[in-house]
Phi, psi and omega in degrees: 000139180292147178295135181291137179275143177277343181070019182291164184285147172285132186299328185277331186250339185076006179257159178289167182297335176277353181097355183285128182257135176203188181266112174088183183274153175205150179254138182232102173301145187250014181295153189302311183296331187281001181267019177276116185285129180248021183294149184264075177189173181300328179288350171301308177295325185298334181248004190293339187255015189282344179296137177080014184246023189263016185238146168055217184305315184303316180301310184292325178294312182292321178300320180288342178290329191282129176263134179238147176233135179268106185256349186302315183297322182285336180283331179075193185265344185271079182232160177300151177292154182257119181282118185277062181247005180094355178281173180213142176234130184231129171271120179248126179241144165258115185274140177257032176303137179252027178267160175057228184292348180272356187304322185291347182271004179186064183298137179083000181254125182261162175075188181211144174227169180278100183294325180223138180222128178223132169266117181256117179252121175259126186289171186293337178272351180061032178240356177215158179216154173238141177237129174244113175277137179249114179303133184294336181271010180289129176276124182228166172273092182289129181286168173296138185223149168290136178298154185301328180275000179079003182260089179093186181227163172247138184285163174303147183199146171282116186204171176293146184303317186288353175288340181300316178294322182297317186270331185228009177066199183305319184298318180290326175298314179296317182298320180295317178296315179296324179294319183277338186252333187074010179254127181283131176273122177286326184212168180224138175216144183223139176234138179259173184302306186296321179294320178298313182300314181295322181298315178295320177299316180289337174286343182093013179093169180233130181274126176224161173238124179263136182262348178221157176292146177233118180227115180216099181300331181296325178255012175059045183237127177216099185235129173276159176301141180132183181283145179216148168250109188269128173279188184298316181297314181291322177298317178297320177298321181295315184282349179257342188298137174243330189259353183275345182217160173061215183264011178083009182266171177293339181292319176294322179296322178299319179299318178295317180301315181295320178294318178297319182298319177297318178299319178297314182296324181294334185259347183304320182292342189255006183277351175073031183293332183278347177270353181228105179305321180296314180297320178302312182292315180303317178295316181296321178296315179289324182294312183289334178284336185277339192254142168241133183231173169292163187291348176272001184226018192259040174218160178303317183294321180292317179293324175296324177297319177295318179300317179296324180297327187258015189302328185266001184276122177254173182299326179289347178269003182258127173261115181266129178222165174232139177311125180293124185223164171225159181293137183292123180299334181276343181199106184293349176274001180235163177234158176232149180296144170273100196305313184292321179288320178298319180298323178294322180293311182292328178296323178296319178297317179296330178274359183062039182244163175296145178285125182293142180299332181296339182291334180257347184297130179086359181281152176298331180291343180277338183284163178087162183238020183302324181294336180273355181290326182249130179233000000 
C-alpha cells in the first residue's frame, strides 16, 4: 500500500502537494471511499465521484473534462487578507449561460449571468460548513473589473450582483464578493444548466417530498404534493423556479435550492457508486464535464483533495443562510443588503464561527415559506 500523503504545503509555493490552496495546513487521507465530496453546493455533487478515478485512460479523460480559469491576474493585489487557520472559502456559481447545450433554457437571451451564487465556508476542522446564498437581484457597489476578454476594464457601478459575471466573468464575480464581504475567496467553482441536469440523471435522480403543488411553465415544472423522484430536467426546474412558489422572487428560489441541496446530500451516500465501476465512471465523467474551476482546482487530483477534506461533513453539519437584504426603496423588484446584519454575517465567517441567527432576523430573505415546500 502506498504511503499516505500528509497533503502539507510546499515551502516554495504555500500550496499543498496536490496543488489545493487554502488557509493553513491540513491533512488529507487518500483512501478511495474518503474522496466523496460533501460540499454544500452544486459542485458538491460534481466532485462526489472522483475517488478511484486516478489511473490510466480514465484519469486523463476526466482531467481533460475539467475547465479551468486563471483569475488571479485579473483580481490584482488589493484583496482581503487570508487568515492562515486552515479554513477555506469557495465562491460557487450556477451559470445561466444560454450557449451550447444550455440554449434551450433561455431562447433569445444573450450573454451569461450568475443565476445562483453561494459562498461556501469550510471551518478549520473540516467538520462543518456554512453557506451564504447571495440573491442575484441584490443591488451592490460593483468594483471596477477587468473585462472577461481581458480587453479593457469596466468602471465601478451600482448594479445587480449577477451583472458582475456578465461584464467581467468569474474574476469580477469573485472581486465583487470579496469587496462586499471582506472575505478572501480561496477558490471558485461554476456549474452550468446542462451539466447539472446530466449529473442528476447519472446519479439516478433525487427523492424529494413536496408539501404543496408546484407549477411553473417557465421552468417546465408541474409537481403535485407528495413524494417524487426528480430526474435532471425536473431537478433543474426545481432549483430554477421563481413563479411556482412564494412571491415569485429570487428569495423564494434560494429557499428551494437550499432544501434541494440538503435532500441531495442526504442521498449521495446511498446511490451505490462505489459498488459499480461503470456508475462511478459515468458520474465522474458527467461531474468533471459540468464544472469550471479556478486554475488551482482544475484537475482530478485537486478536486479529489477537496473531496477528502470534506469527507466527514453531512447535511446536518451545514448551516444554510442567505445574505440579509431588504427591498430596494428605488425598485421593489430588487433588494439591497442590510449592512449591519450583513457585516455580522461576514464577520462570523472571518472568525470561523457559526453565523448568528440575529444576522438574518428581519431580513426579506427570512420571509416566505418556499423552503418548507420541499422536505
